[in-house]
C-alpha positions as CSV (number, residue, x, y, z in Angstrom):
1,M,0.0,0.0,0.0
2,K,1.4,3.4,-1.0
3,K,2.3,5.9,1.7
4,S,0.8,9.3,2.0
5,I,2.9,12.5,1.9
6,K,2.5,12.8,5.7
7,E,3.8,9.2,6.1
8,L,6.7,9.8,3.8
9,K,7.7,12.9,5.8
10,N,7.7,10.8,9.0
11,L,9.7,8.0,7.3
12,S,12.2,10.5,6.0
13,L,12.9,11.7,9.6
14,I,13.3,8.2,10.9
15,A,15.5,7.2,7.9
16,R,17.8,10.1,8.6
17,G,18.3,8.6,12.1
18,D,19.0,5.2,10.5
19,I,21.6,6.7,8.3
20,L,23.4,8.4,11.2
21,K,23.2,5.4,13.4
22,M,24.5,2.8,10.9
23,T,27.5,5.0,9.9
24,T,28.4,5.7,13.6
25,V,28.0,2.0,14.5
26,A,30.4,1.2,11.6
27,N,32.5,4.3,12.2
28,S,32.6,4.6,8.5
29,G,30.4,5.6,5.5
30,H,28.8,8.6,3.8
31,P,26.1,10.0,5.9
32,A,25.7,13.6,4.6
33,G,25.0,12.8,0.9
34,S,22.6,10.0,2.0
35,M,20.6,12.6,3.9
36,S,20.3,14.8,0.8
37,S,19.1,11.9,-1.3
38,I,16.8,10.2,1.2
39,D,13.6,12.0,0.2
40,M,14.2,11.1,-3.5
41,F,14.8,7.5,-2.5
42,L,11.6,7.2,-0.5
43,S,9.5,8.9,-3.1
44,V,10.5,6.5,-5.9
45,L,10.3,3.4,-3.8
46,N,6.8,4.5,-2.8
47,R,5.7,5.2,-6.4
48,A,7.5,2.6,-8.5
49,N,5.9,-0.7,-9.5
50,I,8.0,-2.8,-7.1
51,F,7.1,-5.4,-4.5
52,P,8.7,-5.9,-1.1
53,D,7.3,-9.4,-0.9
54,D,8.4,-10.2,-4.5
55,P,11.4,-8.0,-5.1
56,F,12.7,-9.8,-8.2
57,N,9.4,-9.9,-10.0
58,P,10.4,-9.9,-13.7
59,D,7.9,-7.2,-14.5
60,R,9.1,-4.9,-11.7
61,D,10.4,-1.3,-12.3
62,R,14.2,-1.1,-12.1
63,I,16.0,1.3,-9.8
64,V,19.7,2.1,-10.1
65,V,21.7,4.2,-7.6
66,S,24.6,5.6,-9.5
67,H,26.1,7.4,-6.6
68,G,26.5,4.2,-4.7
69,H,28.3,5.7,-1.7
70,T,24.8,6.9,-0.6
71,S,24.1,3.3,0.4
72,P,23.2,4.3,4.0
73,G,20.4,6.3,2.5
74,F,19.2,3.7,0.1
75,Y,19.4,0.9,2.6
76,A,17.5,3.0,5.1
77,A,14.8,3.7,2.5
78,L,14.6,0.0,1.6
79,G,14.4,-1.0,5.2
80,R,11.6,1.5,6.0
81,M,9.7,0.4,2.9
82,G,9.8,-3.2,3.9
83,F,12.4,-4.7,1.5
84,I,15.1,-5.5,4.1
85,D,15.4,-5.7,7.8
86,I,16.5,-2.3,9.0
87,E,17.8,-3.7,12.3
88,E,20.2,-5.9,10.3
89,V,21.3,-3.0,8.2
90,I,22.1,-0.6,11.1
91,S,24.0,-3.3,13.1
92,G,25.7,-4.9,10.1
93,F,26.5,-1.9,7.8
94,R,30.1,-2.3,6.4
95,Y,30.7,-5.3,8.7
96,A,33.1,-7.8,7.2
97,G,31.0,-10.5,5.5
98,S,27.7,-8.6,5.7
99,I,25.8,-8.1,2.5
100,F,25.3,-4.4,3.5
101,E,28.6,-3.2,2.0
102,G,29.8,0.4,1.8
103,H,28.4,0.8,-1.7
104,V,25.1,-0.5,-2.9
105,T,25.3,-4.2,-3.8
106,R,23.3,-6.1,-6.4
107,G,21.5,-9.0,-5.0
108,I,20.0,-7.2,-2.0
109,P,16.3,-7.0,-2.5
110,G,15.6,-3.7,-4.3
111,V,19.2,-3.1,-5.5
112,E,19.5,-3.8,-9.3
113,W,23.2,-2.8,-9.8
114,S,26.3,-2.6,-7.7
115,T,27.8,0.8,-8.1
116,G,30.3,3.1,-6.5
117,N,32.4,3.7,-9.6
118,L,30.8,7.1,-10.3
119,G,29.5,7.8,-13.8
120,Q,28.4,4.3,-14.7
121,G,24.9,4.1,-13.3
122,L,23.2,6.0,-16.1
123,S,24.6,3.6,-18.6
124,A,23.3,0.7,-16.6
125,G,19.9,2.4,-16.5
126,V,20.0,2.9,-20.2
127,G,20.8,-0.8,-20.7
128,M,17.8,-1.8,-18.5
129,A,15.4,0.6,-20.2
130,L,16.6,-0.6,-23.6
131,A,16.0,-4.2,-22.6
132,A,12.4,-3.3,-21.7
133,K,12.0,-1.8,-25.2
134,K,13.5,-4.9,-26.9
135,R,11.4,-7.3,-24.8
136,K,8.3,-5.1,-25.3
137,K,7.9,-4.7,-21.5
138,D,6.3,-1.6,-20.0
139,Y,8.4,-1.3,-16.9
140,R,10.2,1.9,-16.1
141,V,13.8,2.5,-15.0
142,Y,14.7,5.0,-12.3
143,V,18.3,6.2,-12.0
144,F,19.6,8.2,-9.0
145,S,22.6,10.3,-10.0
146,S,24.6,13.2,-8.5
147,D,26.0,16.5,-9.4
148,G,29.7,15.6,-8.8
149,E,29.7,12.6,-11.2
150,S,28.0,14.6,-13.9
151,S,31.4,15.8,-15.1
152,K,32.3,12.3,-16.2
153,G,32.3,11.6,-19.9
154,Q,30.4,8.4,-19.6
155,I,27.4,10.3,-18.3
156,A,27.4,12.3,-21.6
157,E,27.7,9.1,-23.6
158,A,24.8,7.5,-21.8
159,R,22.7,10.7,-22.2
160,R,23.2,10.6,-26.0
161,T,22.3,6.9,-26.3
162,A,19.2,7.3,-24.2
163,M,18.0,10.1,-26.5
164,K,18.9,8.2,-29.7
165,E,16.9,5.2,-28.5
166,G,13.9,7.2,-27.4
167,L,13.9,5.8,-23.9
168,N,10.9,7.5,-22.5
169,N,10.8,4.8,-19.9
170,L,14.0,6.2,-18.3
171,I,13.7,8.7,-15.5
172,V,16.8,10.2,-13.8
173,L,16.6,11.9,-10.4
174,L,19.8,14.0,-10.0
175,D,20.8,15.1,-6.5
176,Y,22.1,18.6,-6.9
177,N,23.5,19.6,-3.5
178,D,26.6,21.4,-4.9
179,I,28.9,19.6,-2.4
180,Q,31.7,17.1,-3.2
181,I,34.4,15.7,-1.0
182,S,36.8,18.5,-1.7
183,G,34.4,21.4,-1.5
184,R,31.7,23.0,-3.6
185,A,31.0,21.2,-6.9
186,R,30.9,24.5,-8.8
187,D,34.4,25.3,-7.6
188,I,35.9,21.9,-8.3
189,L,34.6,21.8,-11.8
190,S,31.7,23.8,-13.0
191,V,29.2,21.8,-15.0
192,N,26.1,23.2,-16.6
193,I,24.1,20.1,-15.7
194,V,20.7,21.5,-16.8
195,G,22.1,23.0,-19.9
196,E,23.8,19.8,-21.0
197,Y,20.7,17.7,-20.5
198,K,18.6,20.2,-22.4
199,A,21.2,20.3,-25.2
200,A,21.0,16.5,-25.5
201,G,17.3,16.8,-26.0
202,W,16.1,15.4,-22.7
203,N,12.9,16.5,-20.9
204,V,14.3,18.5,-17.9
205,I,12.4,19.3,-14.7
206,E,13.9,21.3,-11.8
207,I,12.4,20.9,-8.3
208,D,13.1,21.1,-4.6
209,G,14.5,17.7,-3.8
210,H,13.2,17.7,-0.2
211,D,9.6,18.6,-1.2
212,F,7.6,15.4,-1.5
213,E,4.8,17.0,-3.3
214,Q,7.2,18.5,-5.9
215,I,9.0,15.2,-6.3
216,N,5.7,13.3,-6.9
217,K,4.4,15.8,-9.4
218,A,7.7,15.7,-11.3
219,L,7.6,11.9,-11.4
220,E,4.1,12.0,-12.7
221,M,5.1,14.4,-15.5
222,A,8.1,12.1,-16.3
223,E,5.9,9.0,-16.5
224,N,3.6,10.8,-18.9
225,E,6.5,11.8,-21.3
226,L,6.0,9.8,-24.5
227,L,9.0,10.6,-26.6
228,R,12.2,11.1,-24.6
229,P,13.9,10.4,-21.3
230,T,13.5,12.7,-18.3
231,V,15.9,14.1,-15.8
232,I,14.5,15.6,-12.6
233,V,17.2,17.9,-11.2
234,C,16.6,17.9,-7.4
235,K,18.0,20.9,-5.5
236,T,19.0,19.6,-2.1
237,N,21.0,20.3,1.0
238,I,23.8,17.9,2.0
239,G,23.3,16.7,5.6
240,R,19.7,17.9,5.5
241,G,18.1,17.9,9.0
242,V,21.2,18.3,11.1
243,S,22.4,21.9,11.4
244,F,26.1,21.2,11.8
245,M,26.1,18.8,8.8
246,E,24.3,21.0,6.3
247,N,26.2,22.6,3.3
248,T,29.6,21.4,4.3
249,P,31.8,18.6,2.8
250,T,33.0,17.6,6.3
251,Y,30.6,14.7,6.6
252,H,30.7,13.6,3.0
253,G,32.6,10.4,4.0
254,K,32.9,10.8,7.7
255,A,30.7,9.2,10.4
256,L,29.6,11.1,13.5
257,T,31.1,10.4,16.8
258,K,28.8,9.2,19.6
259,E,28.6,12.7,21.0
260,Q,27.8,14.2,17.6
261,L,25.2,11.5,17.0
262,S,23.5,12.3,20.2
263,K,23.3,15.9,19.3
264,A,22.0,15.1,15.8
265,L,19.3,12.7,17.0
266,E,18.2,15.3,19.4
267,E,17.8,17.8,16.6
268,L,15.8,15.3,14.6
269,G,13.7,14.5,17.7
270,L,14.6,10.8,17.6
271,E,15.6,8.3,20.3
272,N,19.2,7.5,20.7
273,D,19.4,3.8,20.9
274,V,22.7,3.3,19.1
275,E,24.2,1.3,22.0
276,K,21.7,-1.5,21.1
277,Y,23.2,-1.8,17.6
278,I,26.7,-1.5,18.8
279,E,26.1,-4.5,21.1
280,R,24.3,-6.4,18.4
281,R,27.2,-5.9,16.0
282,K,29.5,-7.8,18.4
283,N,27.4,-10.9,17.8
284,I,26.3,-10.4,14.3
285,T,25.3,-13.3,12.1
286,L,26.7,-13.2,8.6
287,N,24.2,-13.3,5.8
288,R,26.0,-13.5,2.5
289,D,23.7,-16.3,1.4
290,K,20.9,-13.8,1.2
291,L,22.3,-12.2,-1.9
292,N,20.2,-13.0,-5.0
293,Y,21.4,-12.4,-8.5
294,P,18.1,-12.4,-10.5
295,N,19.4,-13.1,-14.0
296,I,16.5,-14.0,-16.3
297,E,17.1,-17.6,-17.6
298,L,17.5,-17.8,-21.3
299,K,16.8,-21.2,-23.0
300,V,19.0,-20.7,-26.0
301,E,18.5,-22.6,-29.2
302,T,22.1,-23.0,-30.6
303,G,21.3,-24.9,-33.8
304,Q,23.8,-26.8,-35.9
305,P,27.3,-25.6,-36.2
306,I,28.7,-24.3,-39.4
307,V,31.6,-26.5,-40.6
308,Y,34.2,-24.8,-42.8
309,E,35.9,-27.1,-45.2
310,K,39.6,-28.0,-45.3
311,G,41.7,-26.1,-47.8
312,T,39.8,-22.8,-47.0
313,K,41.0,-19.8,-45.1
314,V,38.5,-18.1,-42.9
315,A,39.0,-15.3,-40.3
316,N,37.7,-16.2,-36.9
317,R,35.8,-12.9,-36.8
318,N,34.0,-13.9,-40.0
319,A,33.0,-17.2,-38.3
320,F,31.7,-15.1,-35.3
321,G,29.6,-13.0,-37.6
322,N,28.0,-16.0,-39.2
323,A,27.4,-17.7,-35.9
324,I,25.7,-14.8,-34.2
325,A,23.5,-14.2,-37.2
326,D,22.4,-17.8,-37.0
327,L,21.7,-17.5,-33.3
328,A,19.5,-14.4,-33.9
329,K,17.4,-16.3,-36.5
330,L,17.0,-19.4,-34.3
331,N,15.9,-17.4,-31.2
332,R,13.9,-14.5,-32.6
333,D,10.6,-15.9,-31.3
334,N,12.0,-16.7,-27.8
335,F,13.8,-13.6,-26.7
336,P,15.9,-10.8,-28.1
337,V,19.5,-11.4,-29.2
338,V,21.4,-8.2,-29.5
339,A,24.8,-7.2,-30.7
340,I,26.4,-3.9,-29.4
341,D,28.7,-2.2,-31.9
342,C,31.0,0.8,-31.4
343,D,31.2,1.9,-35.1
344,L,33.2,-1.2,-36.1
345,K,30.4,-3.1,-38.0
346,P,32.5,-4.3,-41.0
347,S,35.6,-5.0,-38.9
348,V,33.8,-7.1,-36.3
349,N,31.5,-8.6,-38.9
350,L,28.1,-7.6,-37.6
351,G,26.7,-6.7,-41.1
352,K,25.0,-10.1,-41.6
353,F,23.6,-10.0,-38.0
354,E,22.1,-6.5,-38.7
355,K,20.4,-7.8,-41.9
356,V,18.7,-10.8,-40.3
357,N,18.0,-9.0,-37.0
358,P,17.9,-5.2,-37.4
359,E,16.1,-4.7,-34.1
360,G,18.9,-6.5,-32.3
361,Y,21.7,-4.5,-33.8
362,I,22.6,-1.6,-31.4
363,Q,24.9,1.0,-32.8
364,I,26.4,2.9,-29.8
365,G,29.0,4.8,-31.7
366,I,32.5,5.5,-30.4
367,E,31.5,5.2,-26.8
368,E,33.1,2.1,-25.5
369,H,32.7,2.8,-21.8
370,N,29.0,3.4,-22.2
371,A,28.7,0.4,-24.5
372,A,30.4,-2.0,-22.0
373,T,28.1,-1.0,-19.2
374,I,24.9,-1.0,-21.3
375,G,25.9,-4.5,-22.5
376,G,26.2,-5.7,-18.9
377,A,22.9,-4.3,-17.9
378,L,21.1,-5.7,-21.0
379,S,22.6,-9.1,-20.2
380,V,20.8,-9.3,-16.8
381,S,17.5,-8.1,-18.2
382,G,16.4,-11.0,-20.4
383,V,18.4,-10.3,-23.4
384,L,21.2,-12.5,-24.9
385,T,23.9,-9.8,-25.3
386,F,27.1,-9.7,-27.4
387,F,29.5,-6.8,-27.2
388,A,31.8,-6.8,-30.2
389,D,34.9,-4.6,-30.3
390,F,38.6,-4.5,-30.9
391,G,40.6,-6.0,-28.1
392,V,42.3,-2.8,-27.1
393,F,38.9,-1.1,-26.8
394,G,36.7,-3.9,-25.5
395,L,39.1,-4.9,-22.7
396,D,42.0,-2.5,-22.1
397,E,40.0,0.8,-22.5
398,V,37.0,-0.4,-20.5
399,F,38.6,-2.6,-17.9
400,N,36.8,-0.7,-15.1
401,Q,33.4,-1.2,-16.8
402,Q,34.2,-4.9,-17.4
403,R,35.3,-5.2,-13.8
404,L,32.0,-3.8,-12.6
405,N,30.1,-6.2,-14.9
406,D,32.1,-9.0,-13.3
407,I,31.1,-7.7,-9.8
408,N,27.5,-7.7,-10.9
409,H,27.6,-11.3,-12.1
410,T,26.3,-10.3,-15.5
411,N,25.8,-12.5,-18.5
412,L,27.7,-10.5,-21.2
413,K,29.4,-12.2,-24.1
414,T,32.3,-9.9,-25.1
415,V,33.8,-10.8,-28.5
416,V,37.1,-9.0,-29.0
417,T,38.7,-9.1,-32.5
418,H,42.0,-7.8,-33.8
419,C,44.0,-9.3,-30.9
420,G,47.7,-9.7,-30.9
421,M,50.2,-8.4,-33.5
422,D,47.9,-10.2,-36.0
423,V,46.4,-6.8,-36.4
424,G,49.6,-6.0,-38.4
425,E,49.8,-2.7,-40.1
426,D,47.7,-0.9,-37.5
427,G,50.7,-0.9,-35.1
428,K,51.3,-1.1,-31.4
429,T,48.4,1.1,-30.4
430,H,46.0,-1.5,-31.8
431,H,47.9,-4.7,-30.9
432,E,45.9,-6.2,-28.0
433,V,48.6,-8.3,-26.3
434,N,47.4,-8.4,-22.7
435,Y,43.9,-9.9,-22.9
436,I,44.8,-13.0,-20.9
437,G,46.2,-11.0,-18.1
438,I,43.2,-8.7,-18.1
439,V,40.6,-11.5,-18.0
440,R,42.7,-13.3,-15.3
441,S,42.0,-10.2,-13.1
442,L,38.2,-10.9,-13.3
443,Y,37.0,-13.6,-11.0
444,H,33.7,-14.5,-12.8
445,T,34.7,-14.2,-16.4
446,K,35.7,-17.0,-18.7
447,L,38.1,-16.7,-21.6
448,I,38.0,-18.6,-24.9
449,V,40.6,-18.1,-27.7
450,P,39.5,-20.3,-30.6
451,C,42.2,-21.8,-32.9
452,D,40.3,-21.6,-36.2
453,A,36.9,-20.7,-37.7
454,N,35.3,-24.0,-36.8
455,Q,36.2,-23.8,-33.2
456,T,35.1,-20.2,-33.2
457,D,31.6,-21.2,-34.4
458,K,31.3,-23.8,-31.7
459,A,32.7,-21.5,-29.0
460,I,30.2,-18.8,-29.8
461,R,27.3,-21.2,-29.6
462,Y,28.6,-22.7,-26.3
463,A,29.0,-19.2,-24.7
464,A,25.5,-18.2,-25.8
465,K,23.9,-21.0,-23.8
466,V,26.1,-21.0,-20.7
467,P,25.3,-18.4,-18.1
468,G,27.9,-15.9,-17.1
469,N,30.5,-13.6,-18.6
470,F,32.6,-14.7,-21.4
471,V,35.4,-13.1,-23.4
472,I,36.0,-14.7,-26.8
473,A,39.2,-13.3,-28.3
474,M,40.5,-13.6,-31.9
475,G,42.7,-11.9,-34.4
476,R,42.1,-10.3,-37.7
477,S,43.7,-12.5,-40.4
478,N,42.2,-15.3,-42.4
479,L,43.4,-18.6,-41.0
480,P,43.7,-22.1,-42.5
481,I,41.2,-24.7,-41.2
482,L,43.0,-27.0,-38.9
483,L,43.3,-30.7,-39.8
484,D,44.0,-33.7,-37.7
485,E,46.9,-36.1,-38.5
486,K,44.7,-38.0,-41.0
487,G,44.0,-34.9,-42.9
488,D,40.4,-34.5,-41.8
489,V,38.9,-31.3,-40.3
490,Y,39.9,-31.3,-36.7
491,Y,36.8,-29.4,-35.3
492,G,34.3,-31.2,-37.5
493,N,30.8,-32.4,-37.0
494,D,31.9,-34.8,-34.2
495,Y,33.6,-32.1,-32.2
496,N,31.8,-30.6,-29.2
497,F,33.4,-27.6,-27.4
498,E,34.1,-28.3,-23.8
499,Y,35.5,-25.5,-21.6
500,G,38.9,-26.5,-20.2
501,K,39.5,-29.3,-22.7
502,L,42.8,-29.4,-24.6
503,D,43.1,-30.2,-28.3
504,F,45.8,-32.6,-29.4
505,F,46.6,-31.6,-33.0
506,R,49.7,-33.7,-33.2
507,K,51.3,-36.3,-31.0
508,G,55.1,-36.9,-30.8
509,K,57.9,-37.8,-28.4
510,D,60.6,-35.2,-29.2
511,L,59.1,-31.9,-28.0
512,T,55.8,-30.5,-26.9
513,I,54.4,-27.1,-27.8
514,F,51.3,-25.5,-26.2
515,T,49.6,-22.8,-28.3
516,Y,46.2,-21.2,-29.1
517,G,44.4,-18.7,-31.3
518,S,46.0,-17.5,-34.5
519,F,49.4,-19.1,-33.8
520,A,48.0,-22.7,-33.6
521,H,48.3,-23.3,-37.4
522,L,51.9,-22.1,-37.3
523,A,52.8,-24.7,-34.7
524,V,51.0,-27.4,-36.6
525,E,52.7,-26.5,-39.9
526,A,56.1,-26.5,-38.3
527,A,55.4,-29.9,-36.7
528,D,54.3,-31.4,-40.1
529,K,57.6,-30.1,-41.7
530,L,59.7,-31.6,-38.9
531,K,57.8,-35.0,-39.2
532,E,59.3,-35.2,-42.7
533,E,62.7,-35.2,-41.0
534,N,61.6,-37.9,-38.6
535,I,61.2,-35.4,-35.7
536,H,57.9,-35.9,-33.9
537,I,56.3,-32.9,-32.2
538,T,53.3,-32.8,-29.9
539,V,51.1,-29.8,-30.6
540,I,48.5,-29.0,-28.0
541,G,45.8,-26.4,-28.5
542,V,44.7,-24.5,-25.3
543,P,41.6,-22.6,-26.3
544,T,40.8,-21.8,-22.6
545,P,44.2,-20.4,-21.4
546,L,42.9,-19.6,-17.9
547,D,41.4,-23.0,-17.1
548,F,42.6,-26.2,-18.6
549,D,43.1,-29.9,-17.5
550,L,46.7,-31.1,-17.6
551,T,46.0,-34.6,-16.2
552,Q,45.9,-36.0,-19.7
553,V,49.3,-34.6,-20.7
554,K,51.8,-36.1,-18.3
555,E,53.5,-38.3,-20.9
556,F,54.0,-35.3,-23.2
557,V,55.5,-33.0,-20.5
558,D,57.6,-35.0,-18.1
559,N,61.3,-35.2,-19.1
560,T,60.3,-33.4,-22.4
561,I,61.2,-30.1,-23.9
562,V,58.1,-27.9,-23.5
563,L,57.4,-24.6,-25.4
564,T,54.6,-22.2,-25.3
565,L,53.8,-20.2,-28.5
566,E,51.5,-17.2,-28.3
567,D,50.7,-13.9,-30.0
568,H,50.5,-12.3,-26.6
569,N,52.7,-10.6,-23.9
570,V,54.8,-13.5,-22.7
571,E,54.8,-12.2,-19.1
572,N,51.1,-12.5,-18.5
573,G,49.8,-15.1,-21.0
574,L,49.7,-18.8,-21.4
575,S,53.3,-19.4,-20.3
576,N,52.4,-18.1,-16.8
577,E,49.3,-20.2,-16.6
578,L,51.0,-23.3,-17.9
579,S,53.9,-22.9,-15.4
580,K,51.5,-22.8,-12.5
581,A,49.5,-25.8,-13.8
582,M,52.7,-27.9,-14.3
583,I,53.8,-27.1,-10.7
584,R,50.3,-28.0,-9.3
585,N,50.3,-31.3,-11.3
586,A,54.0,-32.1,-10.4
587,L,54.9,-32.2,-14.0
588,K,58.6,-31.8,-14.7
589,P,59.7,-30.9,-18.2
590,S,63.4,-31.3,-19.1
591,Y,63.4,-27.8,-20.5
592,F,60.7,-25.0,-20.6
593,E,60.8,-21.9,-22.8
594,P,58.0,-19.4,-23.3
595,M,57.7,-17.9,-26.8
596,G,55.7,-14.7,-27.1
597,L,55.9,-11.0,-27.3
598,K,58.4,-9.1,-25.1
599,D,57.7,-5.6,-26.2
600,Y,55.1,-3.5,-28.1
601,T,55.2,-4.5,-31.8
602,P,55.4,-2.1,-34.8
603,S,53.3,-1.8,-37.9
604,G,53.9,-4.3,-40.7
605,T,52.2,-7.2,-42.5
606,I,51.6,-10.1,-40.2
607,N,53.9,-12.3,-42.3
608,D,56.8,-9.8,-41.9
609,L,56.2,-9.4,-38.2
610,L,56.2,-13.2,-37.8
611,K,59.6,-13.3,-39.4
612,I,61.0,-10.4,-37.4
613,Y,60.1,-12.0,-34.1
614,G,60.9,-15.6,-35.1
615,F,57.4,-17.0,-35.1
616,D,57.1,-17.9,-38.8
617,V,57.1,-21.6,-39.7
618,E,60.7,-21.7,-40.9
619,S,61.9,-20.0,-37.7
620,L,59.9,-22.4,-35.5
621,V,61.3,-25.4,-37.3
622,N,64.8,-24.2,-36.7
623,K,64.1,-23.3,-33.1
624,M,62.7,-26.7,-32.3
625,K,65.4,-28.6,-34.2
626,G,68.1,-26.6,-32.3
627,L,66.5,-27.4,-28.9
628,I,66.2,-31.1,-29.7
629,E,69.7,-31.4,-31.0
630,N,71.2,-29.6,-27.9
631,K,69.1,-31.2,-25.2
């Protein structure tokens, strides 16, 4: 049952006390900004189509708190509106192991997105609002934002995308208290917030952010907007309600002492029962199992793989384009399949996908940070989402966004092309040579680096049906279709992709080489040439360089010369992962040498670069012969 204005005013007072108590109990947190946003929080929670007894209802409105440090305020509002136990929040805020962390955390009932990295919340809201449009759902998305983060470029990116996509189901409430941690926002960096939103074409409403009647009226106007997104700029006072906290940055990130808390609660006319929560904190019961990540399950039809014939050369990125177009056709009646593009359609091969599924092709433009966050938010909103980009942009440039996707347990399938020096003439600025190290830094993201077009097709279909974040990395060049020792297609109709499984292209007794991606065919060709000289090489493909099973390779490693060959920084690639795995499995090669990149690589054709760095077939043959002869 919705609260009256009178009831909201009373809850607002109580919630301010909750904010102050929980931060004092924790001796940590951001009380002042929470007190400037609390009236906005309560108003939206009271008005939105959300359900305390069914917080993850698939048709619910979505609420994103971009300025996640105001978690005391949002948790207090959720507690007073019946979503969570306010007693648990006050006693457990910021306690090690508690779900009530210092910044809002996805999985708590009512919290849709973990934030704290300022500037990303609007993009997340855009992704959720876009998902509603793609799924033909009528839910709204409310985003709480702040004046300080409005200077960030990703805000402008998201603002443009929301307008381009006509997201009239998106409503932003912006807390404009003109205070940041270092002083007044206007002095730190003056931003014409109202002017910039108007220039972007948004519907702009300005109100008193502490007047419940004005907030409700503005929300009603925004809900009736038919053509464009709305921002409600809420003029507020930081620390509202406590005289010594108002209009000063002092308590932005500083909890009150017990003495200050007593004075503040007296001003608010509230009981000081903080000792109860301090005692309760000493015997707190951890509740991490209460987190719920409400991803909408997608039953993906993956169809039959495309098998490319032997004797042909096909770029893995082309195989990706064909596979994703096929997935779109197969699932068009079940749920949306979308591909996010940053103005690289011909390079990442999304043209065919756009033709068969124009509604699913989302052109973001050159806004990679925005695109990565939108992709993550789409992926937890009932949409099978692929984000296709060059490696240096889709991973290096947006690492923080991908990290937050990882934290949010999203379901994003990131396909990065043009990896390694295989990009050739574009030069070192575009040679993505650190992607294994980057994905290694993400706890909940899997990595696949296919060895040819056939494995690429099967890997894409595999990632589409398996929940969770995936990065599928590939180069630019056309690659030969890999064959087995009998001359048949290695990844043929009988091959099923299994995450962590190694591929034995060749088996021999003289030397073992581990490789992946665009260098796999070079190792195979070198092994075949050496076989003509009665030298027998084992070539093992490692399409999942961060997770593989070495139990089946003991005979090919122990007392054997072992090499790794990779188009990647040798310091944070397969060689590191293999070294750790050999130690764990007590495998003892007679000699181990990593072969990979040791510096940024210049422009040049891929064939010339291979020769310069000793990775062409002739150089590999000579390298392996020399090692065998001198062992």
